[in-house]
C-alpha positions in Angstrom: 168.7 102.6 172.8 165.4 102.2 170.9 164.6 103.5 167.5 163.1 107.0 167.2 159.4 106.4 166.3 159.3 109.7 164.4 162.2 108.6 162.3 160.4 105.4 161.4 157.4 107.2 160.2 159.5 109.4 157.9 161.0 106.3 156.3 157.9 104.4 155.6 157.3 103.8 151.9 155.1 106.5 150.4 155.3 108.8 153.5 157.6 111.3 151.9 155.5 111.5 148.7 152.3 112.0 150.8 153.9 114.7 152.8 155.2 116.4 149.7 151.7 116.3 148.0 150.1 117.7 151.2 152.7 120.5 151.4 151.8 121.4 147.8 148.1 121.5 148.6 148.7 123.7 151.6 150.8 126.1 149.5 148.1 126.2 146.8 145.5 127.0 149.4 143.4 123.9 148.7 144.0 122.1 152.0 144.4 122.8 155.7 145.4 119.9 157.9 145.1 120.3 161.6 146.9 117.9 163.9 145.4 117.2 167.3 148.2 117.0 169.8 148.1 116.7 173.6 151.3 116.6 175.7 153.4 116.0 172.5 151.3 113.0 171.5 149.3 112.9 168.2 145.6 112.2 169.0 144.2 112.6 165.5 144.0 114.7 162.4 141.3 116.9 160.9 141.7 118.3 157.4 139.8 120.8 155.3 140.6 119.7 151.8 139.5 120.2 148.2 139.0 123.9 149.0 137.3 125.6 146.1 137.1 129.3 145.8 135.0 131.5 143.4 131.3 131.1 143.5 131.5 127.8 145.4 133.6 128.7 148.5 133.5 125.0 149.7 135.7 122.5 151.5 135.6 118.8 152.3 136.1 117.9 156.0 137.8 114.7 156.9 139.0 113.5 160.3 140.2 110.6 162.5 141.0 110.2 166.1 142.8 107.4 168.1 140.2 104.8 168.8 140.9 104.9 172.6 139.7 108.5 172.6 136.5 108.1 170.7 133.4 109.3 172.6 135.4 111.8 174.7 134.1 114.9 172.9 137.6 115.7 171.5 136.6 115.4 167.8 133.3 117.2 168.4 135.3 120.2 169.8 137.9 119.9 167.0 135.2 120.0 164.3 133.7 123.1 166.0 137.1 124.8 165.9 137.6 123.8 162.2 134.2 125.1 161.4 135.0 128.5 162.9 138.4 128.6 161.0 136.6 127.7 157.8 134.1 130.6 158.3 136.2 133.3 160.0 139.7 132.7 158.5 139.1 131.0 155.2 135.8 132.8 154.5 134.1 129.6 153.2 130.4 129.3 152.6 129.9 125.5 152.9 131.7 122.5 154.4 130.8 118.9 153.3 131.7 115.7 155.0 130.9 112.0 154.4 130.9 109.1 156.8 130.6 105.3 156.4 126.9 104.5 156.4 127.3 102.5 159.7 129.5 105.1 161.5 126.9 106.6 163.7 129.5 108.1 166.1 131.0 110.2 163.4 127.5 111.2 162.2 126.8 112.4 165.7 130.0 114.5 165.7 128.8 116.2 162.5 125.2 116.7 163.7 126.4 118.2 167.0 128.2 120.8 164.9 125.2 121.8 162.8 125.8 119.6 159.8 122.7 118.3 158.0 122.5 115.0 156.2 121.5 115.4 152.6 121.9 112.0 151.1 123.6 108.7 150.6 126.4 108.0 148.1 126.3 104.3 147.2 129.8 102.7 146.7 131.4 106.1 147.5 134.9 105.0 148.6 136.9 101.7 148.4 137.8 100.8 152.0 139.2 97.5 153.2 138.9 96.2 149.7 135.2 96.9 149.1 133.2 99.9 147.9 131.4 101.3 150.8 128.2 103.4 151.0 128.6 106.8 152.8 126.2 109.3 154.3 126.6 112.8 153.0 126.5 115.9 155.3 126.9 119.6 154.8 126.9 122.8 156.8 126.2 126.2 155.4 128.4 128.7 157.3 
């Protein structure tokens, strides 16, 4: 009998700590992860994070989807749903998102959902060992 793949994920180094931190963020009301599932299979993840209340009412949007499903409109629909949740349930005023400068597919997902590009952040995140420029987007809800 083969190993349970879910069990393997739970025993990867750092996974428990990551899950614990995410649970703390959810409980504190500063993050809302949304897992995209179809027929019991995880397709991707979309997260509203760094939620700030008070005068700002803002969150950061991050997402990924299995590379075999890119271009199928799934993430565009998921971002639309997350935007409605941010406005109607979380009562946020603004969502911001960043993409790698060369990730035009992700930029199209944001633009289709009413996000506007407002700048470029040089050397924004360290990815694959180098600091990468990102395009910055926002949507006022």
